[in-house]
C-alpha positions as a printed Julia matrix, in Angstrom:
58×3 Matrix{Float64}:
 21.11  17.65   79.77
 19.66  14.93   81.98
 21.79  12.25   80.31
 24.99  14.19   80.96
 24.05  14.58   84.62
 23.35  10.88   84.97
 26.64   9.97   83.27
 28.56  12.31   85.6
 26.78  10.87   88.63
 27.61   7.3    87.59
 31.25   8.23   86.92
 31.62   9.82   90.37
 29.93   6.84   92.02
 32.29   4.42   90.26
 35.3    6.55   91.19
 34.32   6.39   94.85
 32.88   2.87   95.05
 35.37   0.77   93.09
 38.16   0.97   95.72
 35.67   0.21   98.5
 34.05  -2.73   96.71
 37.43  -4.22   95.75
 38.48  -4.23   99.41
 41.45  -1.91   98.99
 39.87   0.97  100.91
 38.14  -0.36  104.03
 35.41   1.88  105.37
 36.46   3.58  108.61
 34.63   2.23  111.66
 35.28   5.35  113.69
 36.64   8.83  113.02
 40.15   8.19  114.32
 43.11   9.44  112.35
 44.47   5.96  111.7
 41.14   4.71  110.31
 40.75   7.72  108.03
 44.38   7.42  106.92
 43.91   3.74  106.13
 40.85   4.55  104.03
 42.52   7.38  102.11
 45.7    5.34  101.65
 43.78   2.37  100.28
 41.83   4.68   98.0
 45.02   6.24   96.65
 46.81   2.87   96.28
 43.89   1.52   94.26
 43.85   4.39   91.75
 47.66   4.54   91.49
 47.63   0.82   90.69
 44.92   1.34   88.08
 46.87   4.14   86.39
 50.08   2.06   86.44
 48.3   -0.89   84.84
 46.76   1.32   82.17
 50.1    2.83   81.23
 51.87  -0.53   81.39
 49.4   -1.99   78.92
 49.98   0.82   76.42
């Protein structure tokens, strides 16, 4: 059961960190609506692009 928990933790970390590390989702510097929106928008654009590329390669 420990291995499954570690795998899930790594998958969640990759899901959250890949957009940030690639520079598509800049971390918000303050809690303003525009900063949060920019972060969420970059996060969504990254994963939409990933899904498009996966389906385009099939």
